[in-house]
C-alpha positions in Angstrom: 16.0 4.4 7.7 18.9 2.3 9.0 21.6 3.6 11.2 24.4 3.2 8.7 27.1 4.4 11.1 26.3 1.6 13.5 26.3 -0.9 10.6 29.7 0.2 9.4 31.2 -0.4 12.8 29.5 -3.7 13.3 30.4 -5.1 9.9 33.5 -3.2 9.0 31.6 -1.7 6.2 33.5 -0.1 3.3 32.5 3.5 2.7 33.6 3.4 -0.9 31.4 0.4 -1.8 28.5 2.1 -3.6 26.5 -1.1 -4.1 26.4 -1.7 -0.4 25.1 1.8 0.3 22.3 1.5 -2.3 21.1 -1.9 -1.1 21.2 -0.8 2.5 18.9 2.1 1.8 16.4 0.1 -0.2 16.1 -2.9 2.1 14.2 -1.1 4.9 12.1 0.7 2.3 10.7 -2.5 0.8 10.5 -4.3 4.2 8.4 -1.4 5.6 6.2 -1.2 2.5 5.2 -4.9 3.0 2.9 -4.0 5.9 1.2 -1.4 3.8 1.0 -3.8 0.9 -1.1 -6.2 3.0 -4.0 -3.7 2.5 -3.4 -3.0 -1.2 -3.5 -6.6 -2.3 -1.7 -10.0 -2.4 0.0 -9.3 -5.7 1.6 -6.1 -4.4 2.6 -7.8 -1.2 4.3 -10.7 -3.1 6.1 -8.2 -5.3 7.5 -6.2 -2.4 8.7 -9.4 -0.6 10.3 -10.7 -3.8 12.1 -7.4 -4.4 13.3 -7.4 -0.8 14.5 -11.0 -1.1 16.5 -10.3 -4.2 18.1 -7.2 -2.7 18.9 -9.1 0.5 20.4 -12.1 -1.4 22.5 -9.7 -3.5 23.7 -7.9 -0.3 24.5 -11.3 1.3 26.6 -12.4 -1.7 28.5 -9.1 -1.9 29.2 -8.8 1.8 32.7 -10.2 2.3 32.3 -10.4 6.1 29.2 -12.5 5.8 26.1 -12.1 7.9 26.1 -14.3 10.9 22.8 -15.7 12.2 22.4 -17.6 15.4 20.8 -20.6 13.7 21.4 -24.3 14.1 22.6 -25.1 10.6 21.8 -28.8 10.9 18.2 -28.1 11.8 17.9 -25.6 9.0 19.4 -28.0 6.4 17.2 -30.8 7.6 14.1 -28.6 7.2 15.1 -27.6 3.6 15.8 -31.3 2.7 12.4 -32.2 4.1 10.7 -29.5 2.0 12.4 -30.8 -1.2 11.3 -34.4 -0.3 7.8 -33.2 0.3 7.6 -31.9 -3.2 8.8 -35.2 -4.7 6.3 -37.2 -2.7 3.4 -34.8 -3.4 0.2 -36.0 -5.0 0.3 -32.7 -7.1 3.9 -31.8 -7.7 3.2 -28.7 -9.7 1.1 -27.1 -6.9 3.6 -28.2 -4.3 6.4 -26.5 -6.1 4.5 -23.2 -5.8 4.0 -23.9 -2.1 7.7 -24.7 -1.8 8.7 -21.4 -3.5 6.3 -19.5 -1.3 7.9 -21.0 1.9 11.4 -20.2 0.6 10.3 -16.6 -0.3 9.0 -16.1 3.3 12.1 -17.8 4.6 14.4 -15.3 3.0 12.1 -12.5 4.1 12.4 -13.6 7.7 16.2 -13.7 7.7 16.4 -10.4 5.9 14.0 -8.8 8.4 15.9 -10.3 11.3 19.1 -8.9 10.0 17.6 -5.4 9.7 16.2 -5.5 13.2 19.4 -6.8 14.6 21.7 -4.2 13.2 19.5 -1.2 14.1 17.0 -1.3 17.0 15.7 2.2 16.0 14.5 0.7 12.7 12.6 -1.9 14.5 10.8 0.7 16.6 10.1 2.7 13.4 8.5 -0.3 11.8 6.4 -0.9 14.9 5.3 2.7 14.7 4.4 2.2 11.1 2.4 -0.9 12.0 0.5 1.2 14.6 -0.3 3.8 12.0 -1.6 1.2 9.6 -3.7 -0.3 12.4 -5.3 3.1 13.2 -6.0 3.9 9.6 -7.7 0.5 8.9 -9.7 0.9 12.2 -10.9 4.4 11.3 -11.8 3.3 7.8 -13.8 0.3 9.2 -15.6 2.5 11.7 -16.5 4.9 8.9 -18.0 2.0 6.9 -20.0 0.8 9.9 -21.5 4.2 10.9 -22.0 5.7 7.4 -22.4 2.6 5.3 -19.4 3.3 3.1 -15.7 3.7 3.7 -13.3 6.3 2.2 -12.7 4.0 -0.8 -16.4 3.7 -1.5 -16.7 0.1 -0.3 -20.3 -0.5 0.9 -21.4 -2.1 4.2 -24.2 -4.7 3.6 -26.0 -7.3 5.6 -24.8 -10.0 3.3 -22.4 -12.6 4.6 -23.6 -12.1 8.1 -23.2 -8.4 8.1 -19.4 -8.5 8.1 -17.4 -5.4 7.5 -14.7 -5.2 5.0 -13.0 -1.8 5.6 -10.4 -1.0 2.9 -10.3 -4.7 1.8 -13.4 -4.4 -0.5 -14.8 -7.8 -1.3 -12.4 -9.6 1.1 -14.1 -9.9 4.5 -10.9 -10.1 6.4 -10.6 -6.7 8.2 -11.2 -8.3 11.7 -8.6 -10.9 11.0 -6.1 -8.2 9.9 -6.6 -6.0 12.9 -6.3 -9.0 15.3 -3.1 -10.1 13.7 -1.3 -6.7 14.3 -3.0 -5.6 17.5 -0.3 -6.8 19.9 2.5 -5.8 17.5 1.0 -2.3 17.6 0.8 -2.3 21.4 4.6 -2.9 21.6 5.0 0.7 20.5 3.5 2.1 23.7 5.5 -0.3 25.8 8.8 0.6 24.2 8.0 4.3 24.5 7.5 3.8 28.3 4.0 5.3 28.0 1.7 5.2 31.0 -0.4 2.0 31.2 -3.5 4.0 30.4 -2.3 4.4 26.8 -2.0 0.7 25.8 -5.1 -0.3 27.9 -7.3 2.4 26.3 -5.9 1.4 22.9 -6.6 -2.3 23.6 -10.2 -1.7 24.7 -11.1 0.4 21.7 -9.4 -2.1 19.3 -11.3 -5.1 20.8 -14.5 -3.2 20.3 -13.8 -2.5 16.6 -12.7 -6.1 16.0 -16.1 -7.2 17.4 -17.9 -4.8 15.1 -16.4 -6.6 12.1 -18.5 -9.6 12.9 -15.6 -12.1 12.4 -16.2 -14.6 15.2 -12.8 -16.3 15.2 -10.8 -13.0 15.0 -13.0 -11.4 17.7 -12.8 -14.5 20.0 -9.0 -14.8 19.7 -8.5 -11.0 20.2 -10.8 -11.1 23.2 -9.0 -14.0 24.9 -5.6 -12.6 24.1 -6.7 -9.2 25.6 -7.7 -11.0 28.9 -4.2 -12.6 29.0 -2.6 -9.2 28.4 -4.5 -7.5 31.2 -3.9 -10.3 33.6 -0.1 -10.1 33.0 0.1 -6.3 32.7 -1.2 -5.5 36.2 -0.3 -6.8 39.6 -3.3 -5.5 41.4 -6.3 -7.8 41.4 -8.6 -4.7 41.7 -7.1 -3.2 38.6 -7.4 -6.5 36.7 -11.1 -6.8 37.6 -11.7 -3.2 36.6 -10.5 -3.7 33.1 -11.9 -7.2 32.7 -15.3 -5.8 33.7 -14.9 -2.9 31.2 -14.2 -5.2 28.3 -17.0 -7.6 29.3 -19.6 -4.8 29.6 -18.6 -3.4 26.2 -18.9 -6.8 24.5 -22.2 -7.6 26.3 -23.5 -4.2 25.0 -22.4 -5.1 21.4 -24.0 -8.6 21.6 -27.3 -7.0 22.5 -27.4 -5.6 19.0 -29.6 -8.1 17.0 -27.2 -8.6 14.1 -24.2 -9.3 16.4 -26.2 -11.4 18.8 -27.3 -13.7 16.0 -23.9 -14.1 14.5 -21.8 -14.4 17.7 -24.2 -16.4 19.8 -27.0 -18.1 17.9 -24.9 -19.1 14.8 -22.0 -20.3 17.0 -24.2 -22.5 19.1 -25.9 -23.8 15.9 -22.6 -24.6 14.3 -21.6 -26.6 17.5 -25.0 -28.5 17.3 -26.2 -27.0 20.6 -29.0 -24.7 19.3 -30.9 -24.2 16.1 -29.8 -21.1 14.1 -30.7 -19.6 10.8 -27.0 -19.9 10.0 -26.2 -23.4 11.3 -28.2 -26.3 12.6 -26.2 -29.5 13.1 -26.2 -32.5 15.5 -22.5 -31.8 16.2 -19.7 -29.6 15.0 -18.4 -32.4 12.8 -21.6 -32.4 10.9 -20.8 -28.9 9.8 -18.8 -27.9 6.8 -15.9 -26.9 9.0 -16.1 -30.2 10.9 -16.0 -32.0 7.5 -12.8 -30.1 6.6 -11.2 -31.2 9.9 -12.2 -34.9 9.4 -11.0 -34.9 5.8 -7.6 -33.5 6.8 -7.2 -36.2 9.4 -8.1 -38.8 6.8 -5.5 -37.4 4.4 -2.9 -37.6 7.1 -3.8 -41.3 7.7 -3.3 -42.0 4.0 0.0 -40.0 3.8 1.4 -40.2 7.4 5.1 -39.4 6.7 5.3 -36.6 4.1 1.6 -35.7 3.8 -0.2 -35.3 0.5 2.1 -32.4 -0.5 2.2 -28.6 0.1 -1.0 -26.9 -0.9 -2.7 -30.1 -2.1 -5.7 -30.3 0.2 -7.9 -28.7 -2.4 -7.1 -31.5 -4.8 -6.9 -34.4 -2.4 -10.2 -33.8 -0.7 -12.1 -34.3 -4.0 -11.2 -38.0 -4.1 -14.2 -40.3 -3.7 -12.5 -42.2 -0.8 -13.2 -39.2 1.5 -16.9 -39.6 0.9 -16.9 -42.0 3.9 -15.9 -39.5 6.5 -18.3 -39.5 9.5 -20.0 -36.2 8.8 -23.4 -35.2 7.4 -21.5 -32.5 5.5 -19.2 -35.0 3.7 -20.3 -33.6 0.3 -19.1 -30.1 1.4 -15.8 -31.3 2.7 -13.6 -29.6 0.1 -12.1 -26.2 0.4 -8.7 -24.6 -0.5 -7.5 -25.6 3.0 -8.8 -27.2 6.2 -9.4 -23.9 8.1 -6.9 -24.8 10.8 -3.2 -24.4 10.2 -2.2 -27.3 12.4 -4.4 -29.7 10.5 -3.3 -28.1 7.2 0.4 -28.8 8.1 -0.6 -32.3 9.2 -2.4 -33.2 6.0 0.0 -31.4 3.6 3.3 -32.3 5.2 2.6 -35.3 7.4 4.4 -36.3 10.6 7.7 -34.7 9.5 6.2 -31.3 8.8 4.2 -31.2 12.1 7.3 -32.3 13.9 9.4 -29.4 12.6 6.5 -27.0 13.3 5.8 -28.1 16.9 9.6 -28.1 17.5 9.7 -24.4 16.4 6.7 -23.6 18.6 8.3 -25.1 21.7 11.6 -23.4 20.9 9.9 -20.0 20.8 7.9 -20.7 23.9 11.0 -21.7 25.8 12.7 -18.5 24.7 9.7 -16.4 25.8 9.6 -18.0 29.3 13.4 -17.6 29.7 13.6 -14.0 28.5 10.3 -12.5 29.3 8.4 -14.4 32.0 11.3 -15.2 34.3 12.9 -11.8 33.9 9.5 -10.0 34.0 10.4 -7.5 31.3 7.8 -4.9 30.5 7.2 -6.5 27.1 6.2 -10.0 28.3 2.4 -9.4 28.4 2.3 -8.3 24.7 4.7 -11.1 23.6 2.7 -13.8 25.4 -0.6 -12.5 24.0 0.9 -12.3 20.5 2.1 -15.9 20.8 -1.2 -17.1 22.1 -3.2 -15.3 19.3 -1.1 -16.8 16.5 -0.3 -20.3 17.8 -3.2 -21.4 19.9 -4.2 -24.7 18.1 -8.0 -24.8 18.7 -9.3 -22.1 16.3 -10.3 -21.6 12.7 -7.6 -20.0 10.5 -6.8 -19.1 7.0 -4.1 -21.1 5.1 -0.7 -20.7 6.6 0.8 -21.3 3.2 -1.1 -18.4 1.6 1.0 -15.2 1.0 -1.2 -13.0 3.2 -1.5 -15.3 6.2 2.1 -16.5 5.9 3.3 -13.0 6.0 1.7 -12.3 9.4 3.1 -15.5 10.9 6.6 -14.5 9.7 6.1 -11.0 11.1 4.9 -12.4 14.5 8.0 -14.6 14.7 10.3 -11.7 13.7 8.8 -9.5 16.4 9.0 -12.1 19.1 12.6 -13.2 18.4 13.7 -9.6 17.9 12.3 -8.6 21.3 13.9 -11.7 22.9 17.3 -11.0 21.6 17.8 -7.3 21.3 15.4 -5.2 23.4 15.9 -5.4 27.2 13.5 -3.2 29.1 12.9 -4.0 32.8 9.3 -4.5 33.9 8.2 -1.7 36.2 4.6 -1.8 37.4 
């Protein structure tokens, strides 16, 4: 719960204002519930965010002192104008309106979360602790499914779909992606609690192992690379770095010797890249695969709509046009999907040059802040923040749609955590 006393001092809060009191108590409840809702389902997640947004807007209107955010209003206004123009220039206005409303919904959620974290650091730490608890629960449930063939909810582990685990997500094979998204957010708990390094490193090694067990290649690879960055930055001693690097490598090599994992992580990946024949993929090059066809199609859409793109969430409709039959891929007939499976390409095709400009500007702004506040000052949090940034914003990877409610939520959460740590939590690095 929020520190109401601190809030009253900071905003000259009126004790007699009943409406303020009620909203202030419900805002952190619905914000905290959002991380739990990511497991329950998208509908519940959307509902919790919408309720939170309504409460926050109500609070903002009622607050006579106004809430001040350190935001360039010209940039913000320009971005909103662009989104509106994108809808009007869309090839599918109805679907772009849904996309626009989704962005605005996440936009409000971001500012509301930023406000809560700003007025009470203890609430931020409580939320990080809750995220850690959710991570541990999902990990334990996933391990149960792997070793016993069924999780606590009765979801069965099968060899279908490459032997991927689902954990508490049922038919949705996204547990590896989920764990990788909140891994470095969870680690922040240990760093803020000033725990010995053995805690976060042990947690990291176990977590990477579980993510590999899920058989999600992209999630496992990004978690693995991010963990190497984390270890490299976390320790000064070369000997210590090599020790933990070796530990992770040995565990992964051991897992890859299991036939099912070896085939999925090595053989199928090489087959998809056109390097080696595989029962999953066999192409002359990556661009002859279904994923490669998605990438080429998104670039073709951008060429046709270079300024504003084809419109928010329109890839699924635009890719069906016959003119994209001519893309240079053997998988041209399988080029269509709900999104291009890379969020940079999705932003490029859906929003054009203007959209990618705003997004890249945001990325460089955050990176600049990270370097100024974490790298140069060597705060204890900078290994986790840089690893978190890399995991979410590294451009060369397959991803879900950034405009979906589920994926969009985690990107908003990552931004919130990074910016909150930059602005409000100052802990000196002590090796």
